[in-house]
C-alpha positions as CSV (number, residue, x, y, z in Angstrom):
1,X,36.6,163.0,9.7
2,X,39.6,163.9,11.8
3,X,42.9,162.1,12.1
4,X,42.1,161.3,15.8
5,X,38.9,159.4,14.7
6,X,40.8,157.4,12.1
7,X,43.4,156.4,14.7
8,X,40.8,155.3,17.2
9,X,39.0,153.2,14.6
10,X,42.3,151.5,13.5
11,X,43.4,150.8,17.0
12,X,41.4,147.6,17.7
13,X,43.1,145.8,14.7
14,X,46.6,146.6,16.0
15,X,46.7,144.1,18.9
16,X,46.8,140.8,17.0
17,X,49.3,142.2,14.5
18,X,51.5,143.3,17.4
19,X,51.3,139.8,18.9
20,X,52.3,138.2,15.6
21,X,55.2,140.6,15.2
22,X,56.4,139.9,18.8
23,X,56.4,136.2,18.1
24,X,58.2,136.7,14.9
25,X,60.7,138.9,16.6
26,X,61.4,136.3,19.3
27,X,62.0,133.6,16.6
28,X,64.2,136.0,14.6
29,X,66.3,136.8,17.7
30,X,66.5,133.0,18.5
31,X,67.8,132.3,15.0
32,X,70.3,135.1,15.2
33,X,71.6,133.9,18.6
34,X,71.7,130.3,17.4
35,X,73.9,131.3,14.5
36,X,76.2,133.2,16.8
37,X,76.4,130.3,19.2
38,X,77.4,127.9,16.4
39,X,80.2,130.2,15.3
40,X,81.7,130.5,18.8
41,X,85.1,128.8,19.1
42,X,84.2,126.5,22.1
43,X,81.1,125.2,20.3
44,X,83.0,124.7,17.0
45,X,85.8,122.8,18.8
46,X,83.3,120.6,20.7
47,X,81.5,119.6,17.5
48,X,84.8,119.0,15.8
49,X,86.0,116.7,18.6
50,X,82.7,115.0,18.7
51,X,82.8,114.2,14.9
52,X,86.4,113.2,15.1
53,X,85.6,110.8,18.0
54,X,82.7,109.3,16.0
55,X,84.9,108.6,12.9
56,X,87.8,107.2,15.0
57,X,85.5,104.9,16.9
58,X,83.5,103.5,14.0
59,X,86.5,102.9,11.8
60,X,88.4,100.7,14.3
61,X,88.7,97.0,13.1
62,X,87.5,95.9,16.6
63,X,84.2,97.7,15.9
64,X,83.4,95.6,12.8
65,X,80.9,93.5,14.8
66,X,78.8,96.1,16.8
67,X,75.9,95.1,19.0
68,X,73.3,97.8,18.4
69,X,71.9,97.9,22.0
70,X,75.4,98.9,23.0
71,X,76.0,101.2,20.0
72,X,73.0,103.4,20.9
73,X,74.5,104.0,24.4
74,X,77.9,104.7,22.8
75,X,76.4,107.9,21.3
76,X,75.8,109.5,24.7
77,X,79.3,110.4,25.8
78,X,80.3,112.8,23.0
79,X,77.3,115.2,23.4
80,X,78.3,115.9,27.0
81,X,81.3,117.9,25.7
82,X,79.1,119.7,23.2
83,X,76.6,120.5,26.0
84,X,79.2,122.0,28.2
85,X,80.4,124.2,25.4
86,X,76.9,125.3,24.7
87,X,76.3,126.0,28.4
88,X,79.3,128.3,28.5
89,X,78.5,130.2,25.3
90,X,74.8,130.7,25.8
91,X,75.5,132.0,29.3
92,X,77.9,134.5,27.9
93,X,75.3,135.4,25.2
94,X,72.6,136.2,27.7
95,X,75.0,138.3,29.7
96,X,76.3,140.2,26.6
97,X,74.0,143.2,27.2
98,X,75.2,143.6,30.7
99,X,78.8,143.1,29.8
100,X,78.6,145.7,27.1
101,X,76.3,148.1,29.1
102,X,73.6,148.0,26.5
103,X,70.8,146.6,28.8
104,X,69.2,150.0,29.3
105,X,68.7,150.4,25.5
106,X,66.5,147.3,25.4
107,X,63.9,149.1,27.5
108,X,62.7,151.0,24.3
109,X,62.2,147.8,22.3
110,X,59.0,145.7,22.0
111,X,60.7,142.6,23.4
112,X,60.8,142.5,27.1
113,X,63.5,140.8,29.1
114,X,61.4,137.6,29.5
115,X,60.8,137.3,25.8
116,X,64.5,137.8,25.1
117,X,65.2,135.1,27.6
118,X,62.8,132.8,25.7
119,X,64.7,133.6,22.5
120,X,68.0,132.6,24.1
121,X,66.5,129.4,25.3
122,X,65.2,128.6,21.8
123,X,68.6,129.4,20.3
124,X,69.8,126.1,21.9
125,X,67.3,124.0,20.0
126,X,69.2,124.1,16.6
127,X,72.4,122.9,18.3
128,X,70.5,120.1,20.0
129,X,69.1,119.1,16.5
130,X,72.6,119.2,15.0
131,X,73.7,116.9,17.8
132,X,70.8,114.6,17.0
133,X,72.0,114.5,13.4
134,X,75.5,113.5,14.5
135,X,74.1,110.8,16.8
136,X,71.9,109.5,14.1
137,X,74.8,109.3,11.7
138,X,77.0,107.5,14.2
139,X,74.3,104.9,15.0
140,X,73.4,104.4,11.3
141,X,77.0,103.9,10.4
142,X,77.2,101.1,13.0
143,X,73.9,99.6,12.0
144,X,74.9,99.3,8.3
145,X,78.0,97.3,9.1
146,X,77.7,93.7,7.8
147,X,78.6,92.3,11.3
148,X,76.0,94.3,13.2
149,X,73.4,92.5,15.4
150,X,70.8,93.5,17.9
151,X,68.5,96.5,17.9
152,X,68.9,100.0,19.2
153,X,66.6,102.2,21.2
154,X,65.2,105.6,20.1
155,X,65.1,106.7,23.7
156,X,68.8,105.9,24.2
157,X,69.6,107.9,21.1
158,X,67.6,110.9,22.4
159,X,69.8,111.1,25.5
160,X,72.7,112.9,23.7
161,X,70.6,115.7,22.1
162,X,68.5,116.2,25.2
163,X,71.7,116.6,27.3
164,X,72.8,119.4,25.0
165,X,69.4,121.0,25.3
166,X,69.5,120.6,29.1
167,X,72.9,122.1,29.5
168,X,72.0,125.0,27.2
169,X,68.9,125.9,29.2
170,X,70.9,125.7,32.4
171,X,73.3,128.2,31.0
172,X,70.3,130.6,30.3
173,X,68.9,130.1,33.8
174,X,72.3,130.7,35.4
175,X,72.7,134.0,33.6
176,X,69.3,135.2,34.9
177,X,70.0,134.1,38.4
178,X,73.7,135.1,38.7
179,X,74.9,138.1,36.6
180,X,78.6,137.5,37.3
181,X,80.6,136.7,34.1
182,X,82.6,134.0,36.0
183,X,79.6,131.9,37.0
184,X,79.2,130.2,33.6
185,X,82.9,129.2,33.2
186,X,83.0,128.0,36.8
187,X,79.9,125.8,36.5
188,X,81.3,124.4,33.2
189,X,84.5,123.4,35.0
190,X,82.6,121.9,37.9
191,X,80.4,119.8,35.5
192,X,83.5,118.8,33.5
193,X,85.1,117.4,36.7
194,X,81.9,116.0,38.0
195,X,81.0,114.0,34.9
196,X,84.7,113.0,34.3
197,X,85.1,110.7,31.3
198,X,81.4,111.1,30.2
199,X,79.4,109.4,32.9
200,X,77.7,110.0,36.3
201,X,80.0,109.1,39.2
202,X,78.0,106.1,40.1
203,X,79.0,104.3,36.9
204,X,78.3,100.6,37.1
205,X,75.1,100.8,39.1
206,X,71.8,100.1,37.5
207,X,69.3,101.7,39.8
208,X,68.7,104.6,42.2
209,X,70.4,108.0,42.1
210,X,72.6,107.1,39.1
211,X,69.7,107.9,36.8
212,X,69.5,111.5,38.0
213,X,72.6,112.2,35.9
214,X,72.3,113.0,32.2
215,X,74.2,109.9,31.0
216,X,74.1,106.4,32.6
217,X,76.7,103.8,31.6
218,X,77.5,100.4,32.9
219,X,80.9,98.8,33.4
220,X,81.3,95.5,31.5
221,X,82.9,94.1,28.4
222,X,80.1,91.8,27.2
223,X,77.0,92.9,25.4
224,X,73.6,91.4,26.5
225,X,70.3,90.7,24.7
226,X,68.2,93.9,24.6
227,X,65.4,92.3,26.7
228,X,67.8,91.7,29.6
229,X,69.0,95.3,29.9
230,X,66.1,96.7,31.9
231,X,67.2,100.3,31.4
232,X,64.4,102.9,31.8
233,X,65.6,104.8,28.8
234,X,62.2,106.1,27.9
235,X,61.6,107.5,31.3
236,X,65.1,109.0,31.4
237,X,64.5,110.8,28.1
238,X,61.2,112.2,29.6
239,X,63.1,113.2,32.7
240,X,65.8,115.1,30.6
241,X,63.2,116.8,28.4
242,X,61.3,117.8,31.5
243,X,64.4,119.2,33.2
244,X,65.4,121.2,30.1
245,X,61.9,122.7,29.8
246,X,61.8,123.5,33.5
247,X,65.1,125.3,33.4
248,X,64.1,127.3,30.3
249,X,60.7,128.3,31.7
250,X,62.1,129.1,35.1
251,X,64.6,131.5,33.4
252,X,61.6,133.1,31.6
253,X,59.7,133.4,34.9
254,X,62.5,135.1,36.8
255,X,63.1,137.5,33.9
256,X,59.6,139.0,34.2
257,X,57.4,136.4,32.7
258,X,55.7,135.4,36.0
259,X,52.6,137.4,35.1
260,X,52.1,135.4,31.9
261,X,49.5,132.7,32.6
262,X,50.7,130.5,29.7
263,X,54.3,130.5,31.0
264,X,53.1,129.5,34.5
265,X,51.0,126.6,33.3
266,X,53.9,125.4,31.0
267,X,56.4,125.6,33.9
268,X,54.1,123.5,36.1
269,X,53.6,120.9,33.3
270,X,57.4,120.7,32.6
271,X,58.2,120.3,36.3
272,X,55.6,117.5,36.6
273,X,57.2,115.7,33.6
274,X,60.6,116.0,35.2
275,X,59.4,114.7,38.6
276,X,57.4,111.9,37.0
277,X,60.4,110.7,34.8
278,X,62.8,111.1,37.7
279,X,60.8,109.1,40.2
280,X,59.9,106.2,37.8
281,X,63.4,105.8,36.4
282,X,64.9,105.3,39.9
283,X,62.4,102.5,40.8
284,X,64.8,99.6,40.1
285,X,65.0,96.7,37.6
286,X,61.5,95.4,36.7
287,X,60.6,92.0,38.0
288,X,60.1,90.6,34.5
289,X,63.6,91.6,33.6
290,X,65.1,89.9,36.6
291,X,63.2,86.8,35.7
292,X,64.4,87.0,32.1
293,X,68.0,87.4,33.3
294,X,67.8,84.3,35.5
295,X,66.2,82.2,32.7
296,X,68.8,83.3,30.1
297,X,71.7,82.6,32.6
298,X,70.5,79.3,34.0
299,X,68.5,77.7,31.2
300,X,69.4,79.5,27.9
301,X,68.0,76.6,25.9
302,X,64.5,77.8,26.8
303,X,64.9,81.1,25.1
304,X,67.4,80.4,22.2
305,X,67.0,79.6,18.6
306,X,69.1,76.7,17.1
307,X,70.4,76.1,13.6
308,X,72.5,73.1,12.3
309,X,75.4,73.7,9.9
310,X,77.3,70.5,8.9
311,X,78.4,68.7,12.0
312,X,77.7,71.5,14.4
313,X,74.5,72.8,15.9
314,X,74.4,76.4,16.9
315,X,72.1,77.8,19.6
316,X,72.0,81.5,20.3
317,X,69.8,84.3,21.4
318,X,67.7,85.4,18.5
319,X,69.4,88.8,18.0
320,X,72.7,86.9,17.4
321,X,71.5,84.4,14.8
322,X,73.0,86.4,11.9
323,X,76.5,85.7,13.5
324,X,76.2,82.0,13.2
325,X,77.9,82.1,9.8
326,X,81.0,83.7,11.4
327,X,81.1,81.1,14.1
328,X,80.7,78.3,11.6
329,X,83.6,79.5,9.5
330,X,85.9,79.1,12.6
331,X,84.5,75.9,13.9
332,X,84.6,74.2,10.4
333,X,88.2,75.2,9.9
334,X,89.3,73.9,13.3
335,X,87.4,70.6,13.0
336,X,88.8,70.0,9.5
337,X,92.3,69.9,11.0
338,X,91.3,67.3,13.6
339,X,92.0,63.6,13.2
340,X,90.3,60.4,14.3
341,X,86.6,60.5,15.3
342,X,86.9,64.2,16.3
343,X,86.8,65.2,12.6
344,X,83.2,63.9,12.2
345,X,82.1,64.5,15.8
346,X,78.8,66.4,16.4
347,X,79.3,69.6,18.3
348,X,77.0,72.0,20.0
349,X,78.0,75.6,20.1
350,X,75.8,77.4,22.6
351,X,75.8,81.1,23.4
352,X,76.0,81.7,27.1
353,X,75.7,84.7,29.5
354,X,75.5,85.2,33.2
355,X,73.7,88.4,34.0
356,X,72.2,87.4,37.4
357,X,74.6,89.7,39.1
358,X,73.8,92.7,36.9
359,X,75.0,94.2,33.7
360,X,78.4,95.0,35.2
361,X,79.2,91.4,36.1
362,X,82.3,90.2,34.2
363,X,82.9,86.9,35.9
364,X,84.0,83.9,33.8
365,X,81.3,81.3,33.0
366,X,81.5,77.9,34.5
367,X,82.9,75.3,32.0
368,X,80.3,73.0,30.6
369,X,80.6,69.3,31.4
370,X,78.4,68.3,28.5
371,X,80.4,66.3,25.9
372,X,80.8,68.2,22.7
373,X,79.4,71.6,23.9
374,X,81.4,74.8,23.2
375,X,80.6,78.1,24.7
376,X,80.5,81.2,22.6
377,X,80.1,84.7,24.0
378,X,78.2,87.8,22.8
379,X,81.3,89.7,21.6
380,X,83.1,89.0,18.3
381,X,86.0,90.2,16.4
382,X,89.6,90.8,17.5
383,X,90.7,88.5,20.4
384,X,87.3,86.8,20.5
385,X,88.0,84.9,17.3
386,X,91.1,82.9,18.5
387,X,89.4,82.6,21.9
388,X,86.5,80.8,20.3
389,X,88.8,78.8,18.1
390,X,90.7,77.6,21.1
391,X,87.5,76.6,22.8
392,X,86.5,74.5,19.9
393,X,89.9,72.9,19.7
394,X,89.9,72.2,23.4
395,X,86.6,70.3,23.2
396,X,87.7,68.3,20.2
397,X,90.9,67.2,22.1
398,X,89.6,66.8,25.7
399,X,86.0,66.0,25.1
400,X,84.3,68.8,27.1
401,X,85.1,72.3,28.4
402,X,85.7,71.2,32.0
403,X,88.4,68.7,30.9
404,X,89.9,71.2,28.5
405,X,90.3,73.8,31.2
406,X,92.3,71.3,33.3
407,X,94.8,70.4,30.5
408,X,98.4,70.4,31.7
409,X,100.2,68.0,29.4
410,X,101.2,67.6,25.7
411,X,97.6,67.8,24.5
412,X,97.9,71.6,24.9
413,X,100.2,71.6,21.9
414,X,97.6,70.0,19.8
415,X,94.8,72.3,21.0
416,X,96.8,75.5,20.2
417,X,97.9,74.2,16.8
418,X,94.3,73.4,15.8
419,X,93.3,76.8,17.1
420,X,95.9,78.8,15.3
421,X,97.3,77.0,12.2
422,X,94.4,77.9,9.9
423,X,94.4,81.6,10.7
424,X,95.9,84.2,8.3
425,X,98.5,85.3,10.9
426,X,98.9,82.5,13.4
427,X,101.6,84.2,15.6
428,X,99.5,87.4,15.9
429,X,96.5,85.2,16.9
430,X,98.7,83.4,19.5
431,X,99.7,86.8,20.9
432,X,96.0,87.9,21.0
433,X,94.8,84.8,22.8
434,X,97.4,85.0,25.6
435,X,96.6,87.3,28.5
436,X,100.0,89.0,28.5
437,X,100.2,89.3,24.7
438,X,103.5,87.4,24.7
439,X,105.1,84.9,22.4
440,X,107.6,83.5,25.0
441,X,107.3,81.7,28.3
442,X,104.3,80.4,30.1
443,X,101.0,82.3,29.8
444,X,97.2,82.2,30.5
445,X,95.1,81.5,27.4
446,X,91.9,83.5,27.3
447,X,88.6,81.8,27.4
448,X,85.0,82.8,27.9
449,X,84.9,80.0,30.6
450,X,87.9,79.1,32.7
451,X,91.2,80.0,31.1
452,X,93.7,77.4,29.8
453,X,97.4,77.4,30.7
454,X,100.5,77.1,28.5
455,X,104.0,76.2,29.8
456,X,107.1,77.8,28.3
457,X,107.9,74.5,26.6
458,X,104.5,74.2,25.0
459,X,104.9,77.8,23.7
460,X,108.2,76.8,22.1
461,X,106.7,73.8,20.4
462,X,103.6,75.6,19.1
463,X,105.7,78.4,17.7
464,X,108.0,75.9,16.0
465,X,105.0,74.1,14.4
466,X,103.6,77.4,13.2
467,X,106.9,78.1,11.4
468,X,106.8,74.7,9.6
469,X,104.9,73.9,6.3
470,X,101.2,73.7,7.2
471,X,100.3,70.5,5.3
472,X,103.2,68.6,6.7
473,X,102.2,69.3,10.2
474,X,98.6,68.7,9.4
475,X,99.4,65.2,8.2
476,X,101.4,64.4,11.3
477,X,98.6,65.6,13.6
478,X,96.1,63.4,11.9
479,X,98.3,60.3,11.7
480,X,99.3,60.6,15.4
481,X,95.9,61.9,16.6
482,X,95.2,59.0,19.0
483,X,98.5,59.5,20.9
484,X,98.5,63.3,20.7
485,X,95.1,63.3,22.5
486,X,95.8,60.7,25.1
487,X,95.6,62.0,28.7
488,X,99.1,62.2,30.2
489,X,101.0,62.5,26.9
490,X,104.0,64.7,27.6
491,X,104.9,67.8,25.7
492,X,108.2,66.2,24.8
493,X,106.5,63.2,23.3
494,X,104.1,65.5,21.3
495,X,107.0,67.5,20.0
496,X,108.8,64.3,18.9
497,X,105.7,63.0,17.1
498,X,105.3,66.3,15.3
499,X,108.9,66.5,14.3
500,X,110.0,69.3,16.6
501,X,113.3,69.3,18.5
502,X,113.1,71.6,21.5
503,X,114.0,71.6,25.2
504,X,110.5,71.7,26.7
505,X,111.0,70.9,30.3
506,X,108.5,69.3,32.6
507,X,104.7,69.7,32.1
508,X,104.1,71.8,35.2
509,X,101.3,74.3,34.9
510,X,100.9,77.1,37.3
511,X,98.4,80.0,37.2
C-alpha cells in the first residue's frame, strides 16, 4: 500500500477535526485579545473610575435610604465610560495588523479575516461580564442597606453591561468599514460629547426617540413606586442586545463571512430583535400605568397599606412600609414635646405623590385640609428628616397642613422648636430645612407641600431657644401651650413666654 493511498483514506476524517480546531483557534484568539484589551490603559482607567464612583456614591450618608427601583437605574451611567474606552481599544486592536503591516502574513493562516473579526467581537464579552459584576456589586451593596426599600429590575441592571457590549462591537464594525486609525478616537470623542453626563440628550422624556439611546434617565428628585414607572426596560435590553449582535455580525459579513449561511441567518435574526425591541420600547407609557399613576396621585388610600403605632396611623405604598419605623421615631419625638391636647392627638401620616405629569414632575403637593393629616414623601434621610419633622409640628400647632403653610405669626417659633429641639444637632437641622442653608435672617422652610416662611425675628428666637437648656424650654412650651398656639400670637409675645429677650420686629412674612 502506497503513501498516496494512506493519505486518501485518511482525508475524509480531517474535515471535522479542522472545524473543531478552527473554532478552538477563534476562541483562543478571542481570549488573547480580551486579555490585551483589559490591560490597555484607557480600559484600566475607565474601570478604575467606575469602581471609584461606585464606592463614593454608595458610602455617602445621604444614600443610607436607597430606593431600589432608582438604585438599579443608577448603575447605568458608569458603564458608558467603560464602553467608550472599550470602543477605542478594540478598534485599535482590529487595525493592529494594518498599522504594523502584518495583514499579508495572515493569509497563510487557517483563520480567515471574518473569523478573526468574530474573535475580536467575542473579546468584548469578558469586559461586558466584568461590568456586569461591578453593576451587581453596586446594586447588592445598596440592597443590603438597612434603610433600603422597593425592588430593582434585572432588565435595568442589564443595560450597563449591554452598553459595553454594544460599544465594543461598534468599534469592531468601524474598523472593518473605515481603516483609518483616527476614526475610532474621533467616534469616541463624538459619543462622549453626545452622551454628555451619561444620558441621551432627551433626558427627562419618557417616550419616543429617547429610548433609542443606550441609557435613559429621568429628571426628578423623588422616587416613585415601581408599578408607576412604566419604563420598557425589558424591551430596551432586547434592543441593546440586538444592536450589539447586529453590529458584530455585520462586521463579520463585511470581512468575508457573507458566504457563510449561518452568519447570514444570525444577522437577520439579530436585526429583527433590534427592530422589534426598538419599535415596542418607543410606543409610549402603557394605559394601565397611566391609570395607576392617576389613582396613586388622586386617591392614594385605595392602593396603600396602613399601620397604627401609638397615636399615629401610617399609610404608605407597600414598598415603603419598612420605613414606617423611621417615620414613627420622628413623629413620636415631636409629639412628645407638644402640650395640651396635641400631645394625645391622633395623627394620620400619609405618603403622597403626584405623578400625573410624568416621572420628571417635581411640583409641590397641595397641602391637605384634613385635620391631623401629615404628608410624607418617598425620599428619606438628610434634609428630608427635619422637613418631615416640621410638617408634623406644623399640624400639631395649626391643626392641618393648609393652616400650617399660612403661618405668619409667633406660632412659627413653636413649630420650629418642636421640629428641631429633639434632634442631635438642632442648628444643623435648622440649616438643612431652610432653602438658603442659612442661620440668620428670613428664609423659606422646606416642605413636601407648600413651604413655610420664617422671619428674621423668628429665626433669632428659635436659635436662642436651641441654645438654652432643653428641659427648661420644654416645660415653658407645655405650660404656655394654649397661648403659644393661639392664632395671631406675636413673635414678641412667644419670645416673652419662653424667656427669650430679643428684638424681633413685626411679624411680616414675605416669600
